[in-house]
Short mmCIF file of the C-alpha atoms (twelve columns), coordinates in Angstrom:
data_MODEL
# 
_entry.id   MODEL 
# 
loop_
_atom_site.group_PDB 
_atom_site.id 
_atom_site.type_symbol 
_atom_site.label_atom_id 
_atom_site.label_alt_id 
_atom_site.label_comp_id 
_atom_site.label_asym_id 
_atom_site.label_seq_id 
_atom_site.Cartn_x 
_atom_site.Cartn_y 
_atom_site.Cartn_z 
_atom_site.pdbx_PDB_model_num 
ATOM 1   C CA . MET A 1   0.000  0.000   0.000   1 
ATOM 2   C CA . ASN A 2   2.854  2.218   0.680   1 
ATOM 3   C CA . ASP A 3   3.926  1.627   -2.877  1 
ATOM 4   C CA . ASP A 4   0.504  2.641   -4.072  1 
ATOM 5   C CA . ILE A 5   0.731  5.864   -2.160  1 
ATOM 6   C CA . ASN A 6   4.249  6.527   -3.460  1 
ATOM 7   C CA . SER A 7   3.253  5.700   -6.961  1 
ATOM 8   C CA . SER A 8   0.196  7.919   -6.606  1 
ATOM 9   C CA . LYS A 9   2.433  10.729  -5.380  1 
ATOM 10  C CA . ASN A 10  4.790  10.099  -8.241  1 
ATOM 11  C CA . ILE A 11  1.967  10.277  -10.723 1 
ATOM 12  C CA . ASP A 12  0.702  13.439  -9.072  1 
ATOM 13  C CA . ASP A 13  4.217  14.869  -9.071  1 
ATOM 14  C CA . ILE A 14  4.650  13.997  -12.727 1 
ATOM 15  C CA . ASP A 15  1.258  15.526  -13.540 1 
ATOM 16  C CA . GLU A 16  2.137  18.696  -11.661 1 
ATOM 17  C CA . GLU A 17  5.550  18.820  -13.290 1 
ATOM 18  C CA . GLN A 18  3.966  18.422  -16.721 1 
ATOM 19  C CA . LYS A 19  1.416  21.118  -15.917 1 
ATOM 20  C CA . PHE A 20  4.228  23.347  -14.680 1 
ATOM 21  C CA . ASN A 21  6.264  22.734  -17.842 1 
ATOM 22  C CA . GLU A 22  3.207  23.322  -20.004 1 
ATOM 23  C CA . SER A 23  2.504  26.598  -18.213 1 
ATOM 24  C CA . LEU A 24  6.167  27.629  -18.702 1 
ATOM 25  C CA . ASN A 25  5.905  26.778  -22.393 1 
ATOM 26  C CA . GLN A 26  2.681  28.733  -22.608 1 
ATOM 27  C CA . GLU A 27  4.351  31.716  -20.914 1 
ATOM 28  C CA . LYS A 28  7.279  31.440  -23.325 1 
ATOM 29  C CA . ASN A 29  4.854  31.275  -26.228 1 
ATOM 30  C CA . LEU A 30  2.948  34.241  -24.793 1 
ATOM 31  C CA . ASP A 31  6.206  36.141  -24.347 1 
ATOM 32  C CA . LYS A 32  7.154  35.352  -27.961 1 
ATOM 33  C CA . ASN A 33  3.688  36.409  -29.089 1 
ATOM 34  C CA . ASP A 34  3.921  39.605  -27.046 1 
ATOM 35  C CA . VAL A 35  7.297  40.389  -28.601 1 
ATOM 36  C CA . GLN A 36  5.924  39.701  -32.072 1 
ATOM 37  C CA . ILE A 37  2.858  41.834  -31.360 1 
ATOM 38  C CA . GLN A 38  5.045  44.657  -30.073 1 
ATOM 39  C CA . LYS A 39  7.289  44.458  -33.168 1 
ATOM 40  C CA . LEU A 40  4.243  44.500  -35.440 1 
ATOM 41  C CA . GLN A 41  2.790  47.465  -33.573 1 
ATOM 42  C CA . GLU A 42  6.084  49.360  -33.935 1 
ATOM 43  C CA . GLU A 43  6.202  48.546  -37.662 1 
ATOM 44  C CA . LEU A 44  2.610  49.681  -38.039 1 
ATOM 45  C CA . SER A 45  3.409  52.879  -36.190 1 
ATOM 46  C CA . GLN A 46  6.413  53.549  -38.455 1 
ATOM 47  C CA . ILE A 47  4.438  52.800  -41.596 1 
ATOM 48  C CA . THR A 48  1.587  55.026  -40.416 1 
ATOM 49  C CA . ASP A 49  4.050  57.840  -39.679 1 
ATOM 50  C CA . LYS A 50  5.617  57.458  -43.140 1 
ATOM 51  C CA . PHE A 51  2.177  57.518  -44.712 1 
ATOM 52  C CA . TYR A 52  1.187  60.734  -42.933 1 
ATOM 53  C CA . ARG A 53  4.508  62.374  -43.848 1 
ATOM 54  C CA . ALA A 54  4.208  61.319  -47.496 1 
ATOM 55  C CA . ASN A 55  0.631  62.567  -47.591 1 
ATOM 56  C CA . ALA A 56  1.679  65.914  -46.071 1 
ATOM 57  C CA . ASP A 57  4.536  66.201  -48.586 1 
ATOM 58  C CA . PHE A 58  2.108  65.472  -51.404 1 
ATOM 59  C CA . GLU A 59  -0.303 68.144  -50.198 1 
ATOM 60  C CA . ASN A 60  2.534  70.693  -49.891 1 
ATOM 61  C CA . ILE A 61  3.763  69.907  -53.414 1 
ATOM 62  C CA . LYS A 62  0.219  70.150  -54.729 1 
ATOM 63  C CA . LYS A 63  -0.247 73.596  -53.123 1 
ATOM 64  C CA . ARG A 64  3.149  74.818  -54.380 1 
ATOM 65  C CA . LEU A 65  2.423  73.668  -57.939 1 
ATOM 66  C CA . GLU A 66  -0.991 75.336  -57.863 1 
ATOM 67  C CA . LYS A 67  0.610  78.579  -56.693 1 
ATOM 68  C CA . GLU A 68  3.291  78.334  -59.404 1 
ATOM 69  C CA . LYS A 69  0.611  77.697  -62.023 1 
ATOM 70  C CA . ILE A 70  -1.320 80.774  -60.927 1 
ATOM 71  C CA . MET A 71  1.876  82.860  -61.052 1 
ATOM 72  C CA . ALA A 72  2.775  81.504  -64.506 1 
ATOM 73  C CA . VAL A 73  -0.662 82.339  -65.872 1 
ATOM 74  C CA . SER A 74  -0.654 85.719  -64.151 1 
ATOM 75  C CA . TYR A 75  2.710  86.719  -65.613 1 
ATOM 76  C CA . ALA A 76  2.410  84.929  -68.966 1 
ATOM 77  C CA . SER A 77  2.491  88.208  -70.923 1 
ATOM 78  C CA . GLU A 78  5.665  89.476  -69.252 1 
ATOM 79  C CA . SER A 79  8.019  88.587  -72.111 1 
ATOM 80  C CA . PHE A 80  5.634  90.081  -74.659 1 
ATOM 81  C CA . ALA A 81  5.469  93.275  -72.609 1 
ATOM 82  C CA . LYS A 82  9.290  93.445  -72.488 1 
ATOM 83  C CA . ASP A 83  9.374  93.105  -76.274 1 
ATOM 84  C CA . MET A 84  6.956  96.029  -76.614 1 
ATOM 85  C CA . LEU A 85  9.080  98.452  -74.583 1 
ATOM 86  C CA . PRO A 86  11.607 99.314  -77.346 1 
ATOM 87  C CA . ILE A 87  8.698  100.054 -79.670 1 
ATOM 88  C CA . ILE A 88  7.121  102.569 -77.297 1 
ATOM 89  C CA . ASP A 89  10.599 104.038 -76.655 1 
ATOM 90  C CA . ALA A 90  11.094 104.565 -80.393 1 
ATOM 91  C CA . LEU A 91  7.666  106.159 -80.771 1 
ATOM 92  C CA . GLU A 92  8.327  108.501 -77.824 1 
ATOM 93  C CA . GLU A 93  11.669 109.495 -79.375 1 
ATOM 94  C CA . ALA A 94  9.851  110.259 -82.633 1 
ATOM 95  C CA . LEU A 95  7.617  112.669 -80.696 1 
ATOM 96  C CA . LYS A 96  10.694 114.699 -79.702 1 
ATOM 97  C CA . ILE A 97  11.460 115.616 -83.329 1 
ATOM 98  C CA . GLU A 98  10.727 119.247 -84.201 1 
ATOM 99  C CA . VAL A 99  8.455  119.438 -87.227 1 
ATOM 100 C CA . GLY A 100 8.239  123.210 -87.627 1 
ATOM 101 C CA . ASP A 101 5.481  124.398 -89.955 1 
ATOM 102 C CA . ASN A 102 5.334  121.281 -92.080 1 
ATOM 103 C CA . GLU A 103 1.674  120.247 -92.013 1 
ATOM 104 C CA . PHE A 104 2.365  116.679 -93.106 1 
ATOM 105 C CA . ALA A 105 4.988  116.246 -90.338 1 
ATOM 106 C CA . LYS A 106 2.555  117.707 -87.757 1 
ATOM 107 C CA . ASN A 107 -0.090 115.189 -88.799 1 
ATOM 108 C CA . MET A 108 2.460  112.362 -88.592 1 
ATOM 109 C CA . LYS A 109 3.493  113.515 -85.118 1 
ATOM 110 C CA . ASP A 110 -0.161 113.627 -84.016 1 
ATOM 111 C CA . GLY A 111 -0.625 110.052 -85.316 1 
ATOM 112 C CA . VAL A 112 2.477  108.858 -83.483 1 
ATOM 113 C CA . ASN A 113 1.229  110.576 -80.308 1 
ATOM 114 C CA . GLN A 114 -2.116 108.775 -80.636 1 
ATOM 115 C CA . CYS A 115 -0.280 105.453 -81.072 1 
ATOM 116 C CA . VAL A 116 1.765  106.117 -77.933 1 
ATOM 117 C CA . GLN A 117 -1.375 106.973 -75.954 1 
ATOM 118 C CA . MET A 118 -3.144 103.848 -77.216 1 
ATOM 119 C CA . LEU A 119 -0.159 101.669 -76.282 1 
ATOM 120 C CA . LEU A 120 0.059  103.208 -72.810 1 
ATOM 121 C CA . SER A 121 -3.682 102.699 -72.347 1 
ATOM 122 C CA . SER A 122 -3.388 99.043  -73.389 1 
ATOM 123 C CA . PHE A 123 -0.390 98.625  -71.094 1 
ATOM 124 C CA . GLU A 124 -2.379 99.909  -68.121 1 
ATOM 125 C CA . LYS A 125 -5.291 97.642  -69.027 1 
ATOM 126 C CA . TYR A 126 -2.969 94.636  -68.621 1 
ATOM 127 C CA . GLY A 127 -1.176 95.857  -65.507 1 
ATOM 128 C CA . ILE A 128 1.852  97.522  -67.112 1 
ATOM 129 C CA . THR A 129 2.539  100.965 -65.674 1 
ATOM 130 C CA . GLN A 130 5.329  103.519 -65.974 1 
ATOM 131 C CA . ILE A 131 7.628  103.861 -62.985 1 
ATOM 132 C CA . LYS A 132 7.332  107.258 -61.331 1 
ATOM 133 C CA . SER A 133 10.723 108.927 -61.499 1 
ATOM 134 C CA . ASP A 134 9.991  112.412 -60.254 1 
ATOM 135 C CA . GLY A 135 11.192 112.120 -56.679 1 
ATOM 136 C CA . LYS A 136 13.866 110.288 -54.748 1 
ATOM 137 C CA . PHE A 137 16.048 107.535 -56.192 1 
ATOM 138 C CA . ASP A 138 14.824 104.026 -55.282 1 
ATOM 139 C CA . PRO A 139 17.309 101.243 -56.135 1 
ATOM 140 C CA . ASN A 140 14.436 98.745  -56.365 1 
ATOM 141 C CA . ILE A 141 12.914 100.461 -59.395 1 
ATOM 142 C CA . HIS A 142 15.628 102.840 -60.659 1 
ATOM 143 C CA . ASN A 143 19.019 102.230 -62.209 1 
ATOM 144 C CA . ALA A 144 21.414 105.170 -61.685 1 
ATOM 145 C CA . ILE A 145 23.640 105.664 -64.723 1 
ATOM 146 C CA . SER A 146 25.462 108.723 -63.362 1 
ATOM 147 C CA . GLN A 147 25.496 111.404 -60.679 1 
ATOM 148 C CA . ILE A 148 25.599 115.170 -61.168 1 
ATOM 149 C CA . GLU A 149 25.486 118.254 -59.000 1 
ATOM 150 C CA . VAL A 150 22.346 120.341 -59.352 1 
ATOM 151 C CA . GLU A 151 21.427 123.466 -57.441 1 
ATOM 152 C CA . ASN A 152 18.053 123.533 -55.683 1 
ATOM 153 C CA . LYS A 153 17.896 119.701 -55.485 1 
ATOM 154 C CA . GLU A 154 18.789 117.410 -52.619 1 
ATOM 155 C CA . SER A 155 21.225 114.527 -52.777 1 
ATOM 156 C CA . GLY A 156 19.441 111.376 -53.943 1 
ATOM 157 C CA . ASP A 157 16.856 113.241 -56.024 1 
ATOM 158 C CA . ILE A 158 16.387 112.212 -59.639 1 
ATOM 159 C CA . ALA A 159 17.742 114.936 -61.896 1 
ATOM 160 C CA . GLN A 160 17.033 113.426 -65.302 1 
ATOM 161 C CA . ILE A 161 15.333 110.390 -66.822 1 
ATOM 162 C CA . TYR A 162 17.438 108.688 -69.450 1 
ATOM 163 C CA . GLN A 163 14.996 105.811 -70.133 1 
ATOM 164 C CA . LYS A 164 11.536 105.224 -68.679 1 
ATOM 165 C CA . GLY A 165 10.999 102.185 -66.527 1 
ATOM 166 C CA . TYR A 166 7.935  99.970  -66.328 1 
ATOM 167 C CA . LEU A 167 6.252  97.698  -63.785 1 
ATOM 168 C CA . TYR A 168 4.270  94.622  -64.717 1 
ATOM 169 C CA . LYS A 169 1.803  94.203  -61.888 1 
ATOM 170 C CA . ASP A 170 4.173  94.136  -58.891 1 
ATOM 171 C CA . ARG A 171 7.351  93.173  -60.774 1 
ATOM 172 C CA . VAL A 172 9.899  95.494  -62.330 1 
ATOM 173 C CA . LEU A 173 9.665  94.889  -66.045 1 
ATOM 174 C CA . ARG A 174 12.489 97.335  -66.743 1 
ATOM 175 C CA . PRO A 175 14.049 99.689  -64.199 1 
ATOM 176 C CA . ALA A 176 14.078 103.395 -65.054 1 
ATOM 177 C CA . MET A 177 17.561 104.591 -66.018 1 
ATOM 178 C CA . VAL A 178 18.111 107.903 -64.271 1 
ATOM 179 C CA . VAL A 179 20.721 110.506 -63.429 1 
ATOM 180 C CA . VAL A 180 20.876 111.163 -59.685 1 
ATOM 181 C CA . VAL A 181 21.879 114.323 -57.784 1 
ATOM 182 C CA . LYS A 182 25.101 113.961 -55.767 1 
# 
């Protein structure tokens, strides 16, 4: 009977040891699963972060391209306007010619004057305006070609306009070339 008790204890001990080993294996498996879950969660977090960053970059690029497109359309006529400036310069120079009493020359000068006025009117219609050069020198819109001394004018005043300047909307199309008082 003693052997029965010992064998019963042995069986119980073996059962408990097996249960203990099984629970250890389960804990190890759980630990492995937890580690795998944690790794997967970290990967998901990284991928999610990359997705949000890529999406934000895409939105920023989209906004920048839209802005650039608007600017390109807005200033599309800029090169054409630059090409027109020598023409208006030539017409304005023609207006400086003295015609005397010659009736034909007076009529030609009146026609040239009308053309200049029409061009200036069309320029203004499309946002092209002459730069005001009747005050102080501004390096943002004027180009000083020389300096002279003039009585009754302050240093930095514009003494003479050599070539008119023009703005296209808010950009300098061509700076005014001026002579500045010393």
